[in-house]
Structure formats: C-alpha cells, structure tokens
C-alpha positions in Angstrom: -30.3 -71.7 62.0 -33.0 -69.6 64.4 -34.9 -66.7 62.7 -34.3 -63.4 64.2 -37.0 -61.8 66.2 -38.5 -58.7 64.8 -36.6 -56.6 67.7 -33.2 -58.0 66.8 -33.8 -57.0 63.0 -34.6 -53.3 64.3 -31.7 -53.3 66.3 -29.7 -54.6 63.4 -31.2 -51.6 61.1 -30.4 -49.0 63.8 -27.0 -50.5 63.9 -26.5 -50.2 60.3 -27.7 -46.7 60.3 -25.3 -45.9 62.8 -22.4 -46.9 61.4 -23.3 -45.6 58.3 -24.0 -41.9 59.8 -20.8 -42.6 61.5 -18.5 -43.0 58.2 -20.4 -40.0 56.4 -19.5 -37.6 59.4 -15.9 -38.9 59.5 -15.9 -38.4 55.7 -17.5 -35.1 55.9 -14.0 -32.7 55.9 -12.8 -34.8 52.9 -15.8 -34.6 51.2 -16.2 -30.6 51.6 -12.6 -29.5 51.3 -12.8 -26.8 49.0 -9.8 -25.2 47.0 -8.6 -21.7 47.5 -7.1 -19.5 45.3 -4.4 -16.5 45.7 -1.2 -14.9 44.4 2.0 -16.3 45.4 5.2 -14.0 46.1 6.0 -14.2 42.6 2.6 -12.5 41.4 1.4 -15.6 40.0 -2.0 -17.1 40.5 -2.5 -20.4 42.0 -5.1 -22.9 43.7 -4.6 -25.6 46.3 -7.0 -27.4 48.5 -7.9 -25.2 52.0 -6.6 -28.2 53.8 -3.2 -28.3 52.2 -2.2 -24.7 53.1 1.0 -25.2 55.5 0.2 -24.9 59.0 2.5 -23.3 61.1 3.1 -25.4 64.3 1.8 -23.9 67.4 5.0 -23.7 69.9 6.4 -21.5 66.8 3.6 -19.0 67.0 4.7 -18.5 70.7 8.2 -16.9 69.5 8.3 -13.5 70.4 7.5 -11.3 67.5 6.1 -14.1 65.5 2.2 -12.5 66.0 1.6 -9.2 66.7 -1.8 -7.6 67.1 -1.6 -3.7 66.4 -3.8 -1.5 68.8 -6.8 -1.2 66.8 -9.9 0.4 68.1 -12.2 -2.0 65.8 -10.6 -4.4 63.7 -8.5 -7.3 65.0 -5.7 -7.5 62.9 -3.7 -11.3 63.4 -0.4 -10.6 61.9 1.8 -13.8 61.5 5.6 -13.5 60.4 6.7 -16.4 58.9 10.0 -15.3 58.8 10.3 -15.3 62.5 8.4 -18.5 63.2 10.9 -20.2 60.8 13.9 -18.6 62.6 15.4 -17.2 59.5 17.3 -14.5 60.7 16.5 -12.5 57.5 13.6 -10.1 56.5 11.0 -9.6 59.4 13.2 -11.7 61.6 16.5 -9.6 60.6 18.5 -9.1 64.2 18.9 -5.5 63.4 16.0 -4.4 61.6 13.1 -7.0 62.1 11.4 -5.1 65.1 11.5 -2.2 63.0 9.9 -3.7 60.2 7.3 -5.4 62.1 6.3 -1.9 63.2 6.1 -0.8 59.7 3.3 -3.4 59.3 1.5 -2.7 62.7 1.4 1.1 61.7 -0.3 0.1 58.2 -2.4 -2.1 59.8 -3.7 0.5 62.4 -4.1 3.1 59.7 -6.5 1.0 57.8 -8.4 0.3 61.1 -9.0 4.5 61.2 -10.3 4.2 57.8 -12.8 1.6 58.0 -15.6 1.3 60.8 -16.0 -2.5 61.4 -16.3 -3.0 65.2 -15.9 -6.8 65.6 -14.3 -7.3 62.6 -11.1 -9.9 61.8 -8.5 -9.8 59.3 -5.5 -12.8 59.8 -2.3 -11.6 57.7 0.2 -14.2 57.0 3.6 -12.3 56.1 5.2 -14.9 53.7 9.3 -15.6 53.7 10.8 -12.7 52.5 12.7 -12.6 49.4 16.3 -11.1 49.3 17.1 -10.7 45.8 16.1 -7.6 44.9 14.8 -8.8 41.3 11.4 -9.0 41.4 8.4 -6.7 43.0 8.8 -4.8 45.9 6.2 -6.7 47.0 2.9 -8.5 46.5 -0.1 -8.9 48.3 -3.3 -11.0 47.7 -6.5 -12.1 49.4 -7.4 -15.6 49.6 -11.1 -16.5 48.1 -12.9 -19.4 46.8 -12.3 -19.8 42.8 -15.8 -19.9 41.7 -18.0 -18.6 38.3 -18.8 -15.0 39.7 -17.4 -11.6 41.2 -15.8 -12.6 44.6 -14.6 -10.0 47.6 -12.3 -12.1 49.1 -11.6 -13.5 52.7 -10.7 -10.2 54.1 -13.8 -8.6 53.5 -16.1 -11.5 54.6 -13.9 -11.4 57.6 -14.1 -8.1 58.4 -17.7 -7.3 57.4 -19.3 -10.5 58.3 -17.2 -11.1 61.4 -17.1 -14.9 60.5 -13.8 -16.8 59.1 -14.5 -18.0 55.8 -11.7 -20.5 55.9 -9.9 -21.8 59.3 -7.6 -23.3 57.4 -5.8 -20.6 55.3 -5.1 -16.9 56.2 -6.9 -13.9 54.7 -4.3 -12.1 53.1 -0.7 -12.9 52.5 1.8 -10.4 51.4 5.5 -11.0 50.5 8.2 -8.7 50.9 11.5 -8.5 48.7 14.4 -7.2 51.2 16.7 -7.2 48.5 15.8 -3.4 47.9 17.0 -0.6 50.3 14.2 -0.1 52.7 13.2 2.5 55.3 11.3 1.0 58.5 10.5 4.2 60.0 7.7 6.8 60.2 9.6 10.0 59.3 10.4 11.5 56.0 11.8 8.5 53.7 15.4 9.3 52.5 16.0 10.0 48.6 17.5 6.5 48.1 15.2 4.3 50.1 12.0 2.6 49.5 9.2 3.2 52.4 8.3 -0.2 53.9 5.2 1.8 55.5 3.7 3.1 52.0 4.2 -0.5 50.1 2.7 -2.4 53.2 -0.3 -0.6 52.9 -0.9 -0.9 49.4 -0.6 -4.7 49.3 -3.1 -4.8 52.4 -5.3 -2.5 50.2 -5.2 -4.9 47.2 -5.9 -7.5 49.9 -9.2 -5.5 50.8 -10.6 -5.8 47.3 -9.1 -3.2 45.4 -7.5 -5.4 42.9 -8.4 -7.1 39.3 -8.3 -10.9 38.6 -8.4 -10.5 34.8 -5.7 -11.9 32.2 -4.7 -10.0 29.3 -7.4 -11.9 27.1 -10.2 -10.4 29.2 -10.4 -13.9 30.8 -10.1 -14.7 34.4 -6.5 -15.2 35.6 -8.1 -18.3 37.3 -9.9 -19.7 33.9 -11.7 -21.7 33.4 -13.2 -20.6 36.3 -14.8 -17.1 35.4 -14.0 -15.5 38.9 -13.5 -12.1 38.9 -13.3 -9.6 41.7 -16.0 -6.7 43.0 -13.4 -4.3 41.5 -13.6 -5.8 38.2 -17.1 -5.7 38.0 -17.2 -1.7 38.5 -14.6 -1.3 35.4 -15.5 0.3 32.2 -14.0 1.9 29.2 -13.2 5.6 29.2 -16.1 5.8 26.4 -18.3 4.1 28.6 -18.4 0.5 27.8 -18.9 -2.2 30.6 -15.9 -4.7 30.6 -17.8 -7.7 31.9 -21.3 -8.6 32.0 -23.1 -10.1 35.4 -21.7 -13.7 34.3 -18.1 -12.2 33.8 -17.9 -12.5 30.7 -15.7 -9.9 28.7 -17.6 -7.6 26.5 -14.7 -6.8 24.4 -12.8 -8.1 21.3 -9.7 -10.4 21.7 -7.4 -11.0 18.8 -3.5 -11.7 18.4 -1.5 -14.5 19.6 -1.0 -14.7 22.4 -4.5 -13.3 22.5 -4.7 -9.8 23.9 -8.1 -7.7 24.7 -7.5 -4.2 23.1 -10.0 -2.6 25.7 -7.6 -3.8 28.7 -4.4 -2.1 27.0 -5.7 1.3 26.8 -8.2 1.1 23.7 -11.4 2.8 23.6 -10.5 5.5 26.2 -8.7 3.7 28.4 -10.0 1.9 31.6 -12.4 3.8 34.1 -13.6 3.0 37.5 -17.3 3.8 38.0 -17.7 3.3 41.7 -20.3 5.9 42.6 -18.4 7.2 45.9 -15.2 7.5 44.2 -16.5 9.2 41.2 -18.1 11.6 43.6 -14.8 12.3 45.6 -12.5 12.5 42.3 -15.5 14.7 40.4 -15.4 12.2 37.4 -14.1 8.4 36.8 -11.0 7.8 38.2 -8.6 6.4 35.6 -7.2 2.6 35.9 -3.7 1.7 35.1 -4.2 0.2 31.4 -0.6 0.6 29.5 0.0 -0.9 25.8 1.3 -3.7 26.1 -0.6 -5.3 29.3 1.3 -5.5 32.0 0.9 -8.7 33.9 0.5 -8.2 37.7 0.1 -4.4 37.3 -2.2 -3.8 34.6 -6.1 -3.2 35.7 -5.5 -3.4 39.3 -3.7 -0.2 39.9 -4.4 3.9 39.2 -2.6 5.6 36.1 0.5 7.3 37.3 -0.5 10.6 36.5 -3.5 10.3 38.7 -3.7 13.1 41.0 -4.2 13.2 44.7 -1.2 10.5 45.4 -3.2 7.7 46.0 -1.6 4.6 47.6 -2.3 2.0 44.8 0.0 3.4 42.0 1.6 0.6 40.1 5.1 1.7 41.2 7.0 3.4 44.2 10.1 5.2 43.6 13.1 5.8 46.3 12.2 8.9 48.5 8.6 8.4 47.9 5.8 8.1 50.7 2.0 7.0 50.2 1.0 6.4 53.5 -2.8 7.6 53.8 -5.5 7.2 51.0 -6.3 9.6 48.4 -10.1 10.7 49.1 -11.4 8.6 46.1 -9.7 5.4 47.2 -11.9 6.1 50.2 -14.7 6.1 48.4 -13.9 3.0 46.2 -13.5 1.0 49.4 -16.6 2.3 50.2 -18.2 1.0 46.8 -16.8 -2.4 47.6 -19.1 -2.3 50.5 -16.8 -1.1 53.8 -18.3 1.2 55.9 -16.1 4.2 56.6 -15.1 6.0 59.6 -15.8 9.6 59.6 -12.3 11.1 59.0 -12.0 14.3 60.2 -10.5 17.4 58.3 -7.5 19.3 59.4 -7.4 22.8 58.8 -4.0 24.6 58.1 -3.9 28.5 57.1 -0.8 30.5 55.8 0.2 33.2 56.9 -0.6 33.6 60.3 -0.6 37.5 59.6 -1.2 40.0 56.7 0.5 43.3 57.4 -0.2 45.6 54.5 2.2 48.5 55.9 1.2 52.1 55.2 -0.6 53.2 52.0 -2.4 56.5 51.3 -6.0 56.6 52.3 -7.3 57.9 48.9 -4.8 56.1 46.7 -7.1 53.4 45.6 -7.1 49.7 47.1 -3.7 47.7 47.2 -2.7 44.6 45.5 -4.3 42.0 47.0 -2.3 39.7 49.0 -2.8 35.8 49.6 -4.0 33.9 52.8 -3.8 29.8 51.9 -6.4 27.4 53.4 -5.2 23.8 53.5 -6.7 20.7 54.0 -4.3 18.5 55.5 -6.6 15.9 57.3 -8.6 12.9 55.9 -12.1 14.0 55.8 -13.9 17.1 53.6 -13.0 20.4 55.3 -16.5 22.0 55.3 -17.4 25.8 56.0 -19.8 26.4 58.7 -21.7 29.6 60.0 -20.2 32.7 57.6 -17.4 30.4 56.5 -14.8 33.1 55.3 -15.5 37.0 56.3 -13.9 39.9 57.7 -14.8 40.9 61.3 -13.6 43.5 64.2 -11.8 46.6 64.2 -12.3 48.5 60.7 -13.7 45.6 58.6 -14.5 48.0 56.0 -11.0 48.8 55.2 -10.3 45.3 53.8 -11.8 43.4 51.6 -12.0 39.6 50.2 -11.3 39.8 46.0 -12.7 38.3 44.3 -15.4 36.5 46.6 -14.3 33.0 47.1 -16.2 29.5 47.3 -17.6 28.0 50.0 -17.3 24.9 48.6 -15.9 22.0 50.7 -12.0 21.7 50.5 -11.3 17.9 49.7 -8.5 16.1 51.8 -5.1 17.1 50.5 -6.5 20.3 48.7 -6.3 23.7 49.4 -8.0 27.2 48.5 -6.3 30.7 48.1 -8.2 34.1 49.7 -7.0 37.1 48.2 -7.4 40.2 50.7 -6.6 43.8 49.6 -6.5 47.0 51.6 -8.2 50.5 51.1 -7.7 52.7 54.3 -10.6 55.0 54.5 -8.2 57.9 56.6 -4.6 58.2 57.6 -4.7 56.0 60.8 -3.8 52.7 61.9 -6.4 50.1 60.6 -7.0 46.6 61.8 -9.3 43.5 61.4 -9.7 40.0 61.5 -10.2 37.4 58.6 -12.1 34.8 60.2 -12.2 31.5 58.7 -15.0 28.9 60.5 -15.1 25.2 59.5 -16.0 21.9 60.8 -12.3 21.1 62.2 -12.9 19.3 65.4 -9.8 21.1 66.9 -9.8 24.6 65.1 -13.4 25.4 64.4 -12.7 29.2 63.9 -9.1 30.2 62.6 -8.2 34.0 62.8 -5.8 35.8 60.5 -5.0 39.2 62.3 -5.0 41.9 59.3 -3.1 45.2 59.7 -2.4 48.2 58.0 -1.7 52.3 58.3 -3.7 54.7 56.1 -0.9 57.6 55.2 -2.1 61.5 54.0 -0.9 63.1 50.6 1.1 66.3 49.8 1.0 68.5 46.8 4.2 68.9 45.1 5.9 72.7 44.4 4.6 72.9 40.9 1.9 71.8 38.6 -0.8 71.5 41.2 -0.4 67.6 40.7 -0.9 65.3 43.6 1.7 63.0 44.8 1.5 60.2 47.4 4.1 59.7 50.0 4.3 56.4 52.2 
C-alpha cells in the first residue's frame, strides 16, 4: 500500500476539519435553542423551547386584518390576531365586531407609544385565539422572557429599548381575551353594563412592558426551580421597609403552612409597597401593591390596591362601565423606574366657571363671601405655574381679592385646585378685573376669568340712627 505524501495528509486533515466545522455549524441552532417562559391564557406560567412556538403560515398573515401596525410615531407595534389568521369567525375575527375590536387594540398601542419615547423601538404582540366562555379572567397578558436565575425585563423591554429582537421565533408579548363577557369596543363612554376593551388591552400591554410580578405565594419564582423574577419584583418592599427579595432573588421573609405561604405577600408587615424613585415622587409616597389575604394567584403583587388614588390602569379588576384608558402619574413614573424613557407629556388646563359676577354689594359693607374658581389638569403631564402664576389684573384689581393665598405648586395629572375670590368695592360704581392664570399648558398658556361686581351706597333708617344697607 503506497505511503501517502505529506501534501495528501495535509489535504485530508483540512478536509476532516471542514467536515467537523460543517457538522458543528449545522448543529448550532439545536445546541443553542433556549427555553422561553410566558403566562398562558389561563394565567398559568409555562416554558417551551423557543423553536417550538407555533409559527403562523405566511399565507395566513396576508389575510386582511391579520396584522396591523398602528400609526405610531416612534415604536413599531406589529400586532397579529390569531383569530383572524385561523379564520375563527369569533373574537377579533367576529364578522360584526372584529374590526372595532382590532381598532381598540390599535388605539391602546398608540397611547403607549405616546407615553414612551423610544424611536426605532419594536414590539411584536400576538393576540391569541379568544376564549368565549366568560368564566375566566377578562384577559391575560404576558411578556416572553428567558428563564434565568435573576431579574429579567422581558422581551418587549429589550426589543423597544435595545431595538434588537431577543427571539425571532416567538413574539415579545401575548394577550388572550375572553369574549364571553359583554364588551364595549368603542372609544366613547362605556355603557354601565359593558366592560371596556380599550382599558383591558392597555392593562395587559402594560403587564407586558414589565409591570408584573413573577412570584408564587411562597416567595419563590413561579418558574421554580429557576429563581426568575421581574424588575418590578426587585423594587418591592413591605410597608415597614423590608425588602422582599435580595440581589440573588432569594426571598427575605418567612414561609409557613401547608401549602407554604409567605405572610409578607399576604399583607403582613404593613402590606407591600413599590419603591421606584419616580413613582414615589409622583405618588408622594410609596404606591401600595395588591397583597390580599389569602394570596390571590394571578392578581396578588402584580397590581395596585383597589383603593389607590389616581384611577390607575393596573387595578386587579375592571367593573362594568369603568374606564381606565390613561396611566396615573405614578404609573408613568413606575415605567421610568423600570428603565423606559418617557415622552414629555403636556398638561391640559380647564378652568371653571368662565366668569365670576358678584352682583351688587354695599361699598362699605365689608367683603363678600368668597366664590370658587376651579383649576383642573386634565392632561398627562404636571401643570406648572409660570410668571406670576395666579393674579388679579386690569380694571379695578384692588376691589377683588384672592383668599386665602393659593399654592403655586404644580398640579399633577388628574388633580385640581380651587382659588377663592371675594369682592370688596371701594365705592358705588361698577367694578371689573381679571383673574389671570399663567401655566405651561402649550395650548392655553394664559387663561383669564373676568370678574365683575357693582358697589352700592347706603341709606339711613327713619329711626334709631342705625345704618341699613340696600342692594
């Protein structure tokens, strides 16, 4: 048998290396496949290989209404409706209501885009096949994420902020709606007998952005044995200031009973509070988190308490007729605490009444009782006073007074303040002035409320020498 030459041996070695390289290259997708975690339509946490998430055939994605992209100015929302791709004729594919239902989802996504300031960000939302039995939750929503030992932000956060798709095989966020309930699909006032779809979709998208908890009732991750928790979980403390989890996602409280329950997660030690700095500033305290006793799986720790002020989006329930279509100011702060950059949202001033008329009043009879002027902030950003803020100008300003002096602190979104004005004429003539309110409202920087009153004289009575005033 001839002895191979050195050149032949080198060629065979190169060939062998090439074969090994090709085998490794072909095997790479399998070797590097990773499990992804999510919450399903029944509210149960699950894990599957990322490659196993059911792909929708490309042809079905071309069906009218199967995929919509809201008119977002910054973030691209790719929203896929499995009802439509599966031609189910129910839920979001309902022949009579499907279009309006899909429009409600689009409106909710557009609102989120108006709050977040992440140009070039992307969020892939898959609306799962709808339930129709009316026995489960109104809806469920969950981000996808990789189960690891640590705090995770979720795929929507990474896709929006980093502008790179963390997993091309699965969506960033899934939502399931139960259309067995009586829904209102519009954007007007919700009828008293119906649930507001816009509010519920916004609620679930917000969970997807990261305002959710991944804990079980024992303080361990719902994905145990993995110690996977959310960024939201990391910022939770008891009402008395004890941090719920340490840096390693280890629960700091006690656990007792069978099945085991952590008392801290069921309201002991002062309840549960969110300690994000921006949310705390907006709320003027630590926002209280829903932690009922007994623990309520699927709702506990991932919502605000029902009695919290501000009508926030993330309450644990939505009654018929209720609408929660905009974030409370502290929820916007909580998104900032999770790492999102926020759009500078404008305030919107509303002043009532448009005119104060004090009628006739004796010129030396002392001041009238005060009349109120209400200043409301119906916008999304703080209403801040500019210049002299609140003052009386023009005409006879000395005949009208602001009592007592009014605070010039900003009026937060959804809040209001009352200014009290009294009339004290200096003589028996018609008096006019203007209550001028100057703020940072971009559309109405100055609002004037006309003030009017007439001073009258006095006449003596026939006897006793006492004065009586006539209007």
